[in-house]
C-alpha positions as CSV (number, residue, x, y, z in Angstrom):
1,M,83.3,112.2,76.0
2,R,82.9,115.8,77.7
3,I,86.0,116.1,80.1
4,C,88.1,119.0,80.5
5,S,90.7,120.3,78.1
6,V,94.3,119.1,77.3
7,F,95.5,122.7,78.8
8,T,94.2,122.0,82.0
9,A,95.5,118.8,82.1
10,L,98.8,120.2,81.7
11,L,98.5,122.9,84.5
12,F,97.6,120.0,87.1
13,V,100.5,118.2,85.8
14,A,103.3,120.6,86.6
15,V,101.5,120.8,90.3
16,I,101.6,116.8,90.7
17,A,105.0,117.4,90.1
18,S,105.7,119.5,92.8
19,G,103.8,116.6,95.2
20,Q,101.3,118.7,96.1
21,E,97.3,118.5,95.3
22,K,95.4,119.6,92.4
23,V,91.4,119.6,91.8
24,I,90.5,119.5,88.3
25,P,87.4,119.3,86.6
26,L,86.1,116.2,85.4
27,Y,83.8,117.8,82.3
28,N,84.3,120.6,80.3
29,G,81.1,122.5,81.1
30,P,78.0,121.5,82.9
31,A,77.8,117.6,84.2
32,P,75.7,115.9,81.6
33,G,72.4,115.2,82.8
34,S,72.6,117.8,85.6
35,E,72.9,120.9,83.7
36,N,70.1,122.8,85.4
37,W,71.5,122.0,89.3
38,T,72.6,125.8,89.9
39,W,73.2,124.6,94.0
40,T,76.8,125.2,95.7
41,E,79.3,123.1,96.6
42,A,79.5,122.8,100.7
43,I,81.6,121.4,103.6
44,T,80.7,120.4,106.7
45,D,82.0,122.7,110.0
46,D,83.9,119.6,111.0
47,N,86.1,119.1,107.5
48,A,84.4,115.5,107.2
49,L,81.1,115.8,104.6
50,V,81.0,117.4,101.8
51,Y,77.7,118.0,100.1
52,N,76.0,119.3,97.7
53,V,78.1,118.8,94.6
54,S,76.7,119.3,91.4
55,K,80.2,119.6,89.6
56,P,82.3,116.9,89.8
57,T,85.8,116.5,90.1
58,L,89.1,114.4,91.2
59,T,91.6,115.7,93.5
60,V,94.9,114.3,93.0
61,F,97.3,112.7,95.2
62,A,100.5,111.7,93.5
63,P,103.6,109.9,95.1
64,E,106.6,111.6,96.3
65,A,109.4,112.1,93.2
66,G,110.5,108.8,92.4
67,K,107.9,106.8,93.8
68,A,105.1,106.1,91.7
69,N,104.7,102.4,90.0
70,G,102.6,103.5,87.5
71,S,99.2,102.3,89.0
72,A,95.8,104.8,89.6
73,V,93.4,104.0,91.4
74,V,89.6,106.4,91.2
75,I,88.0,106.9,94.9
76,C,84.6,106.8,95.3
77,P,83.5,107.9,98.8
78,G,80.8,106.9,100.7
79,G,77.2,109.1,101.7
80,G,74.1,107.3,100.7
81,F,74.4,109.6,97.5
82,Q,73.9,112.6,99.6
83,F,77.0,113.6,100.4
84,L,80.6,112.4,100.6
85,T,82.5,111.0,103.5
86,I,85.3,112.8,101.9
87,N,88.4,112.2,104.8
88,K,88.0,108.8,105.6
89,E,86.6,107.0,102.9
90,G,88.5,109.5,100.2
91,Y,91.2,111.5,101.2
92,D,92.7,109.5,104.0
93,V,92.5,106.4,101.6
94,A,94.6,108.1,98.9
95,K,97.3,109.7,101.4
96,W,98.0,105.9,102.3
97,L,98.0,104.4,98.7
98,A,100.3,107.1,97.5
99,K,102.9,106.1,99.6
100,K,103.1,102.4,98.2
101,G,103.7,104.4,94.8
102,V,100.0,104.6,93.5
103,T,98.5,107.8,92.2
104,C,95.2,108.5,93.5
105,F,92.1,110.6,91.9
106,V,89.5,111.0,94.7
107,L,86.5,111.8,93.1
108,K,83.6,113.9,94.1
109,Y,80.6,113.1,92.0
110,R,77.1,114.2,92.2
111,V,74.7,114.0,94.7
112,A,71.3,114.8,95.8
113,H,70.6,118.5,96.8
114,S,70.6,119.3,100.6
115,R,68.5,122.2,101.1
116,T,70.2,123.1,104.8
117,T,73.5,122.5,106.0
118,N,72.9,119.7,107.9
119,P,73.2,116.9,105.5
120,V,73.1,113.9,107.7
121,A,70.1,114.9,109.5
122,E,67.9,115.2,106.0
123,F,69.8,111.7,104.8
124,N,68.6,110.0,108.3
125,E,65.1,112.0,107.6
126,K,64.3,110.9,104.5
127,L,66.1,107.2,104.9
128,G,63.1,104.3,103.9
129,K,60.7,107.4,102.4
130,K,59.5,107.3,98.8
131,E,61.6,110.7,98.7
132,F,64.4,109.1,99.5
133,Q,64.0,106.3,96.8
134,D,63.0,108.8,94.0
135,E,65.8,110.6,94.8
136,N,68.2,107.6,94.5
137,I,66.4,106.8,91.0
138,A,67.5,110.4,89.5
139,T,71.0,110.4,90.8
140,I,72.4,106.9,90.8
141,P,72.9,106.9,87.1
142,L,74.4,110.7,87.4
143,C,77.0,109.2,90.1
144,V,77.2,106.1,88.2
145,A,78.3,108.2,84.9
146,D,80.9,110.2,87.1
147,G,83.0,106.8,87.8
148,R,82.7,105.9,84.2
149,A,84.1,109.5,83.5
150,A,86.8,109.4,86.0
151,I,88.5,106.3,84.5
152,A,88.2,107.7,81.0
153,Y,89.7,110.5,81.9
154,V,92.4,109.1,84.3
155,R,92.9,106.6,80.8
156,S,93.0,109.6,78.1
157,H,95.0,111.5,80.3
158,A,97.7,108.9,81.9
159,A,100.9,109.9,79.4
160,E,100.5,113.5,81.4
161,L,99.8,112.1,84.8
162,K,102.5,109.6,84.3
163,V,100.3,106.4,84.9
164,D,100.0,103.4,82.8
165,P,96.8,103.4,81.0
166,N,96.7,99.6,81.3
167,R,96.6,99.7,85.5
168,I,93.6,101.9,86.3
169,G,91.6,101.0,89.3
170,I,88.9,101.9,90.9
171,M,87.4,101.5,94.6
172,G,84.6,102.8,96.9
173,F,82.6,102.6,100.2
174,S,78.7,102.5,100.4
175,A,77.2,104.6,97.8
176,G,80.8,104.6,96.3
177,G,80.8,100.9,96.2
178,T,77.6,101.5,94.4
179,V,79.8,103.7,91.3
180,T,82.6,101.1,91.5
181,S,80.3,97.8,91.0
182,S,78.6,99.6,88.0
183,T,82.1,100.3,86.6
184,L,82.0,96.4,86.1
185,F,79.4,96.1,83.1
186,D,78.9,97.5,80.1
187,Y,81.7,99.0,80.1
188,S,84.0,100.0,76.7
189,A,87.5,100.2,76.3
190,E,87.8,103.9,77.6
191,T,86.1,103.4,80.7
192,R,87.1,99.5,81.9
193,P,88.9,99.6,85.7
194,N,92.0,97.2,85.4
195,F,90.6,96.1,89.3
196,A,88.1,97.3,91.3
197,A,87.7,97.2,95.4
198,P,84.0,97.7,96.3
199,I,84.1,98.5,100.4
200,Y,80.8,97.7,102.0
201,P,78.9,98.3,98.7
202,Y,75.2,98.7,98.5
203,F,74.8,96.6,95.2
204,P,71.7,94.4,95.6
205,K,71.2,91.1,93.4
206,P,69.1,92.7,90.9
207,M,71.7,95.2,89.8
208,I,74.3,92.4,88.9
209,G,74.5,92.4,85.4
210,S,75.7,90.1,82.9
211,I,79.6,89.5,84.2
212,P,82.0,90.4,80.9
213,A,84.4,87.7,79.6
214,D,87.1,90.5,80.6
215,A,85.6,91.2,84.0
216,P,88.7,92.5,86.3
217,P,89.5,91.3,89.2
218,L,87.6,92.5,92.4
219,F,88.7,93.0,96.0
220,I,85.9,93.3,98.4
221,V,85.2,94.1,102.2
222,A,82.5,94.4,104.6
223,A,81.5,93.4,108.0
224,S,78.5,90.9,108.9
225,D,77.2,93.1,111.4
226,D,76.7,96.1,108.5
227,G,73.9,98.6,110.4
228,L,72.3,98.5,106.8
229,N,71.9,94.7,106.3
230,L,74.6,95.1,103.0
231,A,76.9,92.2,104.0
232,P,74.7,90.1,101.5
233,H,75.7,92.1,98.8
234,S,79.1,92.0,99.1
235,V,79.0,87.8,99.5
236,E,76.6,88.0,96.2
237,L,79.2,90.2,94.2
238,Y,81.8,87.8,95.0
239,S,79.7,84.6,94.4
240,Q,78.8,85.8,91.3
241,W,82.1,86.8,90.5
242,I,84.1,83.2,91.4
243,S,81.2,81.3,89.8
244,T,82.0,82.6,86.6
245,K,86.1,81.8,86.8
246,H,87.2,85.4,87.9
247,D,89.2,86.6,90.2
248,A,87.8,87.7,93.2
249,E,89.2,88.1,97.2
250,L,86.6,88.7,99.6
251,H,87.2,90.0,102.9
252,M,84.2,89.4,105.6
253,Y,84.9,90.6,109.6
254,A,82.4,89.7,112.4
255,R,82.7,93.5,113.3
256,G,82.9,96.5,111.9
257,G,79.6,98.0,111.0
258,H,78.9,100.2,108.1
259,G,81.0,103.4,107.2
260,F,84.4,102.3,109.2
261,G,86.5,103.5,106.0
262,M,89.7,104.5,107.9
263,D,88.6,104.7,111.2
264,S,90.4,103.2,114.4
265,Q,87.8,100.9,115.9
266,H,90.3,98.2,117.8
267,L,88.8,95.5,115.6
268,P,90.4,93.7,112.8
269,T,88.9,96.1,110.3
270,D,91.0,98.8,111.5
271,T,93.7,96.8,109.1
272,W,91.2,96.3,106.3
273,I,93.3,98.8,103.7
274,E,96.7,96.2,104.4
275,R,94.8,93.3,103.3
276,F,94.6,95.4,100.1
277,G,97.9,96.8,99.9
278,E,98.3,92.8,100.4
279,W,96.4,92.1,97.3
280,L,97.6,95.1,95.2
281,D,101.1,93.6,95.7
282,V,99.9,89.9,94.7
283,Q,98.0,91.4,91.7
284,G,101.3,93.0,90.4
285,Y,100.0,96.8,90.6
286,L,102.4,97.9,93.4
287,K,105.3,96.8,91.0
288,T,107.2,99.6,89.2
289,K,106.1,99.7,85.4
290,L,106.0,102.9,84.1
């Protein structure tokens, strides 16, 4: 797997030690499969959305000195494969988990090309059209490849990152939930997540493959009133997991809509991440093991 050099890894480890965030490239050179992508990554004026990602990166959020427990999570924001909701489904989640001792890696995975500075308007205009479907057919495999590469990167650099190679999870929201859920199938020892948390994922039944014998435990969250009608995707994934005698926990809220992330809506969905923290604790991932 073409990942960034040991030199780069050592460079950002020094930054981790100081408690600052460091952005590192996921690949050494152009990302495989999109070598001809030449557009420049951009962020919306409100700093909420990142778009035109062609060079995948990991942003590291490390716990305070002496607080790391050895667990790591790759976090995949959502955005319909068109952009990344980088704060409420990325950085805010990482900051919360870092306080629990978990070293977090927010993944900027590749997304479709936006031709304007308003990726949301473009998304809404294309939604449901053949253009959108065609873009997804081309883009989703690249997104999934980035998710797998992220797990492999963290595992192969576990010693430098001060994490346990057997305690590396992945979580993702909506489209990031697609990335997350896809890593649960056809994995290698290098790319297997030790645990996974798809949050209101887009993952229809045809995408559910043969569940491996050593499938990792799942934590799943969604709302019944999901505006994109994705609640059944979470239910199906959960049902398939427990029907094959694998560990899974599902939280299906009555209200919350789609894309709530770390938003405060004065609804029970506001505390989903606390439930996730409890689940991590029960699974043993908040106990120190370095």
